[in-house]
C-alpha positions in Angstrom: 14.1 33.2 -3.3 16.8 33.2 -0.7 19.6 35.8 -1.0 22.3 33.3 0.2 21.2 30.8 -2.5 21.3 33.5 -5.2 24.9 34.6 -4.1 26.0 30.9 -4.1 24.5 30.2 -7.5 26.1 33.4 -9.0 29.5 32.4 -7.6 29.1 29.0 -9.2 28.3 30.6 -12.6 31.4 32.8 -12.3 33.6 29.8 -11.3 32.3 27.7 -14.3 33.8 30.3 -16.6 37.0 30.8 -14.4 39.3 29.5 -17.1 38.0 32.3 -19.4 37.2 34.8 -16.6 40.3 35.0 -14.4 39.2 38.3 -12.9 36.9 36.4 -10.5 38.1 35.3 -7.0 36.2 33.6 -4.2 37.0 36.6 -2.0 35.0 39.0 -4.2 32.0 40.6 -2.7 28.5 39.7 -3.8 25.7 41.6 -2.2 22.1 40.4 -2.7 19.1 42.4 -1.5 15.6 41.2 -1.9 12.7 43.6 -1.6 10.2 44.3 -4.4 13.0 43.4 -6.9 16.2 41.5 -6.5 19.3 43.7 -6.4 22.8 42.1 -6.9 26.1 43.9 -6.6 29.4 42.4 -7.5 32.9 43.9 -6.9 36.3 42.9 -5.6 35.3 44.0 -2.1 32.5 45.8 -0.3 34.0 49.3 -0.6 32.3 50.5 -3.8 33.9 53.9 -3.6 37.4 52.4 -3.6 36.5 50.1 -6.5 35.1 52.8 -8.8 37.4 51.7 -11.7 37.5 48.0 -10.8 35.6 45.1 -12.3 32.0 45.3 -11.0 28.4 45.1 -11.9 25.1 46.0 -10.3 21.8 44.5 -11.6 18.2 44.8 -10.5 15.9 42.0 -11.4 12.2 42.5 -11.6 9.5 40.2 -13.1 11.2 38.8 -16.3 13.4 41.9 -16.7 17.0 42.4 -15.7 18.3 46.0 -15.5 22.0 46.3 -15.8 22.6 49.4 -13.7 26.4 49.5 -13.6 29.0 47.4 -15.5 32.7 47.9 -15.6 35.8 45.9 -16.4 39.1 47.0 -14.7 40.8 49.4 -16.9 44.0 47.3 -17.6 41.9 44.2 -18.3 39.7 45.8 -21.1 39.7 44.7 -24.7 40.5 41.1 -23.8 36.9 39.7 -24.1 36.2 39.8 -20.3 33.3 42.2 -20.7 31.6 40.0 -23.3 32.1 37.0 -21.1 30.7 38.7 -18.0 27.6 39.9 -19.9 27.0 36.3 -21.0 27.4 35.1 -17.4 24.9 37.7 -16.2 22.5 36.8 -19.0 22.9 33.1 -18.4 22.5 33.4 -14.6 19.4 35.7 -14.8 17.6 33.7 -17.5 18.3 30.2 -16.0 18.0 31.1 -12.3 15.4 33.9 -12.3 13.6 33.4 -15.6 14.6 36.8 -17.1 13.8 37.2 -20.8 14.6 40.9 -21.2 17.8 42.8 -20.4 17.9 46.6 -20.3 20.8 49.0 -19.8 21.6 52.7 -20.4 25.1 52.7 -22.0 27.4 55.7 -21.7 31.0 56.6 -22.2 33.4 54.3 -24.0 30.9 51.4 -24.0 28.5 53.5 -26.1 31.3 55.0 -28.2 32.7 51.7 -29.2 29.4 49.9 -29.6 30.1 47.4 -26.8 26.4 46.7 -26.0 25.5 46.3 -29.7 28.2 43.7 -30.0 26.5 41.8 -27.1 23.2 41.8 -29.1 21.5 44.8 -27.5 19.5 47.2 -29.7 18.9 50.8 -28.9 15.3 51.7 -28.3 15.7 55.4 -28.3 19.4 56.3 -28.4 19.6 56.1 -24.6 18.2 52.8 -23.6 19.5 49.5 -25.0 17.7 46.2 -24.6 18.0 42.6 -25.5 15.5 39.7 -25.5 16.6 36.2 -24.9 
């Protein structure tokens, strides 16, 4: 797989949902690194330190598994359904483009407290790791 094609295809998935996901802009930064696995980082710009509280996600994709390493919706945009929409975009992109069947994350903070990942269909394996099969 080509990292430029992956970034282009992800942008298209985000644009498809633009009416429902107004947090996306063409100027947002998508980093794709391909080594043993595929790493994708998304944020408003390439300064990850500056965007610690902004809308962003980091995923690592291995054979048939997508690890959601970091996931955040900008603080003043929470509780509007954007988190659920972004999770569905990630799942759709990874399952269609890269054939992922399993999604794993390690929820913490408010996402864990309010059951965000359970609402997305994830089940806790051991109280720390949550997973979903599609």
